[in-house]
C-alpha positions in Angstrom: -49.3 -12.0 -18.5 -52.8 -11.8 -17.1 -55.7 -11.6 -19.5 -58.7 -9.5 -18.5 -62.2 -10.1 -19.7 -62.0 -6.9 -21.8 -58.8 -8.2 -23.4 -60.3 -11.5 -24.1 -63.4 -9.9 -25.6 -61.3 -7.6 -27.8 -59.2 -10.6 -28.9 -62.2 -12.7 -29.7 -63.8 -9.9 -31.6 -60.7 -9.3 -33.6 -60.5 -13.0 -34.4 -64.2 -13.0 -35.5 -63.6 -9.9 -37.7 -60.4 -11.4 -39.0 -62.3 -14.6 -40.0 -65.0 -12.5 -41.7 -62.3 -10.6 -43.6 -60.8 -13.8 -44.8 -64.2 -14.8 -46.2 -64.6 -11.5 -48.1 -61.7 -11.7 -50.6 -63.7 -13.5 -53.3 -66.3 -10.7 -53.2 -63.6 -8.0 -53.1 -61.8 -9.6 -56.0 -64.9 -9.5 -58.1 -65.7 -5.9 -57.3 -62.2 -4.4 -57.1 -60.0 -6.8 -59.0 -57.5 -9.0 -57.4 -54.6 -7.6 -55.3 -52.2 -9.5 -57.6 -53.6 -7.7 -60.6 -53.4 -4.3 -58.9 -49.8 -5.0 -57.9 -48.9 -6.1 -61.4 -50.5 -2.9 -62.9 -48.7 -0.7 -60.4 -45.3 -2.4 -61.1 -45.8 -2.1 -64.9 -46.7 1.6 -64.5 -43.5 2.1 -62.4 -41.4 0.4 -65.1 -43.2 2.5 -67.7 -42.3 5.7 -65.8 -38.7 4.7 -65.9 -38.9 3.9 -69.6 -40.5 7.2 -70.4 -38.0 9.0 -68.3 -35.1 7.4 -70.3 -36.7 7.9 -73.7 -38.5 11.1 -74.5 -39.8 9.6 -77.7 -42.3 7.6 -75.6 -44.9 10.3 -75.4 -48.5 9.4 -74.8 -49.5 10.0 -78.4 -46.6 8.0 -79.8 -47.2 5.1 -77.5 -50.9 5.2 -78.2 -50.3 5.0 -81.9 -47.9 2.0 -81.7 -50.0 0.3 -79.1 -53.1 0.4 -81.4 -51.0 -1.0 -84.3 -50.0 -4.0 -82.1 -53.7 -4.4 -81.1 -53.0 -4.0 -77.4 -51.3 -7.4 -76.8 -51.9 -9.2 -73.5 -50.6 -12.4 -71.9 -49.1 -15.0 -74.3 -49.3 -12.7 -77.3 -47.2 -10.1 -75.5 -44.7 -12.8 -74.5 -44.5 -14.0 -78.1 -43.8 -10.5 -79.3 -41.0 -10.1 -76.7 -39.4 -13.5 -77.6 -39.5 -12.5 -81.3 -37.8 -9.2 -80.5 -35.0 -10.9 -78.6 -34.6 -13.7 -81.3 -34.2 -11.1 -84.0 -31.7 -9.1 -81.9 -34.0 -6.1 -81.4 -33.3 -4.9 -77.9 -33.3 -1.6 -76.0 -31.1 -0.8 -73.1 -32.8 1.3 -70.5 -31.2 2.1 -67.2 -28.9 -1.0 -67.4 -31.7 -3.4 -68.5 -32.0 -5.1 -71.9 -35.6 -5.0 -72.9 -37.5 -6.0 -76.0 -39.1 -3.0 -77.7 -42.5 -4.6 -77.2 -41.9 -4.8 -73.5 -40.8 -1.1 -73.4 -44.0 -0.2 -75.3 -46.2 -2.3 -72.9 -44.6 -0.6 -69.8 -45.0 2.8 -71.4 -48.6 2.0 -72.2 -49.3 1.0 -68.6 -47.7 4.2 -67.4 -49.8 6.3 -69.8 -52.9 4.4 -68.8 -53.4 2.8 -72.2 -52.8 -0.8 -71.3 -55.9 -1.4 -69.2 
């Protein structure tokens, strides 16, 4: 394959722009949030949509009230609640999955836009 000057210039320009784009993510992460966080939020909302679809009792008002009672748990506190639910035998089956009620609530809160 023969490379023309134009092809070389376009390739070099693309390489320079690509290098500049690789240098931008820390700025983009601080302005827009990390891609990992956006993916996590999107996945939680999708799971919440499935939970709400399987259980009509998970209305926005009901979820908001329960979510406030739990004081909007995040991270390790949410994991501790889920472990406690499983240890005590409190589980919900939704679409073939066994989930802790606190997990279902967290997914529904993300779907309703309450978890952020």
